KEVO-762672 format. One line per field, with one value per atom (N, C-alpha, C, O): atom name; residue number from 1; residue in one letter; x, y, z. Coordinates in steps of 0.2 Angstrom, whole numbers. Layout:
atom = CA	...
seq = NUM	...
type = A	...
u = X	...
v = Y	...
w = Z	...
***
This chain:
atom = N	CA	C	O	N	CA	C	O	N	CA	C	O	N	CA	C	O	N	CA	C	O	N	CA	C	O	N	CA	C	O	N	CA	C	O	N	CA	C	O	N	CA	C	O	N	CA	C	O	N	CA	C	O	N	CA	C	O	N	CA	C	O	N	CA	C	O	N	CA	C	O	N	CA	C	O	N	CA	C	O	N	CA	C	O	N	CA	C	O	N	CA	C	O	N	CA	C	O	N	CA	C	O	N	CA	C	O	N	CA	C	O	N	CA	C	O	N	CA	C	O	N	CA	C	O	N	CA	C	O	N	CA	C	O	N	CA	C	O	N	CA	C	O	N	CA	C	O	N	CA	C	O	N	CA	C	O	N	CA	C	O	N	CA	C	O	N	CA	C	O	N	CA	C	O	N	CA	C	O	N	CA	C	O	N	CA	C	O	N	CA	C	O	N	CA	C	O	N	CA	C	O	N	CA	C	O	N	CA	C	O	N	CA	C	O	N	CA	C	O	N	CA	C	O	N	CA	C	O	N	CA	C	O	N	CA	C	O	N	CA	C	O	N	CA	C	O	N	CA	C	O	N	CA	C	O	N	CA	C	O	N	CA	C	O	N	CA	C	O	N	CA	C	O	N	CA	C	O	N	CA	C	O	N	CA	C	O	N	CA	C	O	N	CA	C	O	N	CA	C	O	N	CA	C	O	N	CA	C	O	N	CA	C	O	N	CA	C	O	N	CA	C	O	N	CA	C	O	N	CA	C	O	N	CA	C	O	N	CA	C	O	N	CA	C	O	N	CA	C	O	N	CA	C	O	N	CA	C	O	N	CA	C	O	N	CA	C	O	N	CA	C	O	N	CA	C	O	N	CA	C	O	N	CA	C	O	N	CA	C	O	N	CA	C	O	N	CA	C	O	N	CA	C	O	N	CA	C	O	N	CA	C	O	N	CA	C	O	N	CA	C	O	N	CA	C	O	N	CA	C	O	N	CA	C	O	N	CA	C	O	N	CA	C	O	N	CA	C	O	N	CA	C	O	N	CA	C	O
seq = 1	1	1	1	2	2	2	2	3	3	3	3	4	4	4	4	5	5	5	5	6	6	6	6	7	7	7	7	8	8	8	8	9	9	9	9	10	10	10	10	11	11	11	11	12	12	12	12	13	13	13	13	14	14	14	14	15	15	15	15	16	16	16	16	17	17	17	17	18	18	18	18	19	19	19	19	20	20	20	20	21	21	21	21	22	22	22	22	23	23	23	23	24	24	24	24	25	25	25	25	26	26	26	26	27	27	27	27	28	28	28	28	29	29	29	29	30	30	30	30	31	31	31	31	32	32	32	32	33	33	33	33	34	34	34	34	35	35	35	35	36	36	36	36	37	37	37	37	38	38	38	38	39	39	39	39	40	40	40	40	41	41	41	41	42	42	42	42	43	43	43	43	44	44	44	44	45	45	45	45	46	46	46	46	47	47	47	47	48	48	48	48	49	49	49	49	50	50	50	50	51	51	51	51	52	52	52	52	53	53	53	53	54	54	54	54	55	55	55	55	56	56	56	56	57	57	57	57	58	58	58	58	59	59	59	59	60	60	60	60	61	61	61	61	62	62	62	62	63	63	63	63	64	64	64	64	65	65	65	65	66	66	66	66	67	67	67	67	68	68	68	68	69	69	69	69	70	70	70	70	71	71	71	71	72	72	72	72	73	73	73	73	74	74	74	74	75	75	75	75	76	76	76	76	77	77	77	77	78	78	78	78	79	79	79	79	80	80	80	80	81	81	81	81	82	82	82	82	83	83	83	83	84	84	84	84	85	85	85	85	86	86	86	86	87	87	87	87	88	88	88	88	89	89	89	89	90	90	90	90	91	91	91	91	92	92	92	92	93	93	93	93	94	94	94	94	95	95	95	95	96	96	96	96	97	97	97	97	98	98	98	98	99	99	99	99	100	100	100	100	101	101	101	101	102	102	102	102
type = X	X	X	X	X	X	X	X	X	X	X	X	X	X	X	X	X	X	X	X	X	X	X	X	X	X	X	X	X	X	X	X	X	X	X	X	X	X	X	X	X	X	X	X	X	X	X	X	X	X	X	X	X	X	X	X	X	X	X	X	X	X	X	X	X	X	X	X	X	X	X	X	X	X	X	X	X	X	X	X	X	X	X	X	X	X	X	X	X	X	X	X	X	X	X	X	X	X	X	X	X	X	X	X	X	X	X	X	X	X	X	X	X	X	X	X	X	X	X	X	X	X	X	X	X	X	X	X	X	X	X	X	X	X	X	X	X	X	X	X	X	X	X	X	X	X	X	X	X	X	X	X	X	X	X	X	X	X	X	X	X	X	X	X	X	X	X	X	X	X	X	X	X	X	X	X	X	X	X	X	X	X	X	X	X	X	X	X	X	X	X	X	X	X	X	X	X	X	X	X	X	X	X	X	X	X	X	X	X	X	X	X	X	X	X	X	X	X	X	X	X	X	X	X	X	X	X	X	X	X	X	X	X	X	X	X	X	X	X	X	X	X	X	X	X	X	X	X	X	X	X	X	X	X	X	X	X	X	X	X	X	X	X	X	X	X	X	X	X	X	X	X	X	X	X	X	X	X	X	X	X	X	X	X	X	X	X	X	X	X	X	X	X	X	X	X	X	X	X	X	X	X	X	X	X	X	X	X	X	X	X	X	X	X	X	X	X	X	X	X	X	X	X	X	X	X	X	X	X	X	X	X	X	X	X	X	X	X	X	X	X	X	X	X	X	X	X	X	X	X	X	X	X	X	X	X	X	X	X	X	X	X	X	X	X	X	X	X	X	X	X	X	X	X	X	X	X	X	X	X	X	X	X	X	X	X	X	X	X	X	X	X	X	X	X	X	X	X	X	X	X	X	X	X	X	X	X	X
u = 2	1	3	2	7	9	8	7	8	7	12	14	13	17	12	10	11	7	10	15	7	10	5	-1	7	3	8	13	6	10	17	22	18	24	29	35	27	31	28	22	33	30	31	36	26	26	25	20	29	27	23	25	17	12	10	9	8	4	-2	-2	-6	-12	-10	-7	-13	-12	-7	-6	-3	3	0	-5	4	2	8	14	7	12	10	4	15	14	15	20	10	10	9	8	10	9	2	-2	1	-6	-11	-11	-17	-23	-29	-29	-33	-39	-44	-49	-44	-49	-49	-44	-55	-56	-53	-53	-51	-49	-55	-61	-53	-58	-62	-65	-60	-63	-59	-53	-63	-59	-56	-59	-50	-47	-45	-43	-46	-44	-39	-39	-34	-28	-29	-28	-30	-30	-24	-23	-19	-13	-8	-4	-9	-5	0	-2	6	11	13	14	12	14	10	9	8	6	10	12	11	15	12	9	12	9	14	13	18	23	28	31	28	33	30	34	24	21	20	19	22	22	18	19	13	9	11	11	12	14	10	8	10	8	0	-4	-2	-9	-14	-20	-11	-14	-17	-21	-15	-17	-23	-24	-26	-31	-37	-39	-39	-44	-42	-46	-35	-32	-33	-31	-35	-35	-32	-32	-30	-28	-32	-33	-36	-40	-37	-33	-38	-35	-39	-44	-38	-42	-37	-32	-40	-36	-36	-41	-30	-29	-29	-32	-25	-25	-20	-17	-20	-16	-11	-12	-5	0	5	5	10	16	22	23	27	33	38	36	43	48	51	51	53	56	63	67	63	70	73	70	79	82	86	90	86	89	94	91	100	105	110	113	110	115	120	118	126	131	137	139	139	145	151	150	156	161	165	166	167	171	167	170	160	156	151	148	151	146	139	135	138	131	129	133	123	120	113	110	109	102	99	102	94	91	84	80	82	75	73	77	66	64	58	54	56	51	48	52	41	38	33	28	34	30	23	23	17	11	11	13	8	7	0	-3	-2	-8	-6	-2	-8	-6	-12	-18	-10	-15	-14	-8	-19	-18	-21	-27	-18	-20	-25	-23	-31	-36	-37	-40	-35	-36	-33	-32	-31	-28	-32	-33	-35	-39	-36	-33	-37	-35	-40	-39
v = -146	-147	-140	-135	-140	-134	-135	-140	-129	-129	-124	-119	-125	-120	-117	-121	-110	-107	-102	-99	-100	-95	-89	-90	-83	-77	-71	-70	-67	-61	-63	-59	-69	-71	-74	-75	-75	-77	-83	-84	-88	-94	-93	-90	-95	-94	-101	-105	-103	-109	-106	-102	-109	-106	-112	-118	-111	-115	-112	-105	-115	-112	-108	-110	-102	-97	-92	-87	-93	-88	-82	-82	-77	-70	-68	-69	-66	-64	-59	-57	-56	-50	-53	-55	-52	-54	-47	-42	-48	-43	-40	-44	-34	-31	-35	-37	-37	-40	-36	-31	-36	-32	-35	-39	-35	-37	-32	-29	-32	-27	-31	-37	-26	-29	-33	-30	-39	-43	-48	-52	-48	-52	-59	-59	-64	-70	-71	-68	-74	-75	-82	-85	-85	-92	-92	-88	-96	-97	-104	-109	-104	-111	-113	-119	-109	-111	-114	-110	-120	-123	-128	-132	-128	-132	-138	-143	-138	-143	-143	-138	-149	-150	-155	-160	-153	-157	-158	-154	-165	-166	-171	-177	-169	-173	-176	-172	-182	-185	-186	-186	-185	-186	-179	-174	-180	-174	-175	-181	-171	-172	-166	-160	-168	-163	-166	-172	-161	-163	-164	-160	-169	-170	-171	-170	-174	-176	-170	-170	-164	-157	-154	-148	-157	-154	-153	-157	-146	-145	-142	-140	-142	-140	-133	-129	-130	-123	-121	-125	-115	-111	-105	-101	-105	-99	-95	-97	-88	-83	-77	-76	-74	-68	-62	-62	-57	-51	-47	-45	-46	-42	-34	-30	-32	-25	-24	-29	-18	-16	-11	-8	-10	-5	-4	-7	-1	1	-1	1	-4	-6	0	5	-1	4	6	3	12	15	12	11	10	8	13	16	15	21	18	13	21	19	25	31	24	29	27	22	31	30	36	42	34	39	37	32	43	42	46	52	43	47	51	49	57	62	64	68	63	66	71	73	72	77	75	79	68	66	61	56	63	58	59	64	53	53	48	43	51	47	46	50	40	39	34	31	34	30	26	28	21	16	13	11	13	10	5	7	-2	-7	-8	-8	-8	-10	-17	-21	-19	-26	-27	-22	-33	-35	-40	-45	-39	-43	-48	-46	-55	-60	-65	-66	-68	-73	-79	-79	-85	-91	-94	-95	-96	-99	-106	-110	-109	-116	-118	-114	-125	-128	-134	-138	-135	-141	-144	-141	-151	-155	-155	-158
w = 21	13	11	13	5	2	-6	-9	-9	-16	-20	-16	-26	-30	-35	-39	-35	-40	-43	-41	-49	-53	-54	-55	-52	-53	-54	-51	-59	-61	-64	-63	-67	-70	-65	-67	-59	-54	-50	-50	-48	-44	-37	-34	-33	-26	-23	-25	-17	-13	-7	-3	-7	-2	2	0	8	13	16	16	19	22	28	32	28	33	32	36	26	25	22	19	23	20	16	18	9	5	0	-1	-3	-8	-15	-16	-19	-26	-30	-28	-37	-41	-41	-39	-42	-41	-45	-51	-41	-44	-44	-39	-49	-49	-45	-47	-38	-33	-27	-26	-25	-19	-12	-12	-8	-1	2	2	5	8	4	6	-3	-7	-8	-6	-11	-12	-19	-24	-19	-26	-27	-22	-33	-34	-39	-44	-38	-42	-45	-41	-52	-55	-58	-59	-59	-61	-56	-54	-54	-49	-52	-56	-50	-54	-50	-53	-43	-39	-32	-29	-30	-23	-19	-22	-13	-9	-2	1	0	7	10	9	14	18	13	10	12	7	0	-5	-1	-8	-11	-9	-18	-22	-28	-31	-30	-36	-41	-40	-47	-53	-59	-59	-64	-71	-71	-68	-75	-77	-71	-71	-65	-59	-56	-51	-58	-55	-58	-56	-63	-66	-61	-58	-61	-56	-49	-45	-48	-42	-41	-46	-35	-35	-28	-23	-27	-21	-20	-25	-14	-13	-8	-4	-9	-5	-3	-7	2	4	3	5	-1	-2	5	7	7	14	12	15	7	5	-1	-4	-3	-9	-6	-1	-10	-8	-13	-19	-11	-16	-12	-6	-15	-12	-11	-13	-8	-7	-13	-18	-13	-20	-21	-17	-28	-30	-34	-39	-33	-36	-42	-41	-48	-54	-56	-57	-56	-57	-63	-63	-68	-74	-73	-73	-73	-72	-77	-77	-80	-85	-82	-82	-80	-77	-82	-88	-80	-84	-90	-94	-90	-96	-94	-98	-87	-85	-86	-88	-85	-86	-80	-78	-78	-72	-73	-74	-73	-74	-68	-67	-65	-59	-61	-64	-58	-59	-53	-50	-51	-46	-48	-53	-45	-47	-40	-36	-40	-34	-37	-41	-36	-39	-34	-28	-38	-34	-32	-36	-27	-25	-21	-20	-21	-17	-12	-13	-6	0	0	1	0	1	6	8	9	14	11	9	11	9	13	19	11	15	14	18	8	7	0	-4	1	-5	-6	-2	-13	-14	-20	-25	-20	-26	-31	-36
***
């Protein structure tokens, strides 16, 4: 069984037992998190979408928090003696999917 859920403005296809990194959540490490915004449930050949998903939840356990690798942003104008550099590290929360319920 798998589900498609929305968190942090992104959609993720998840199955029970998977570990994934999502946008930072305000939850302590080791705590339970419930995702109510489920777009689709799939079980073998059957797929459930729309109003049939009212009350469907995905539960996950927070494994930890961290910061991703640095992304370098460089703006360069040739022949103008201009170069600007900037870096960014995005915060994330690592979660492990513990259950999918209809």
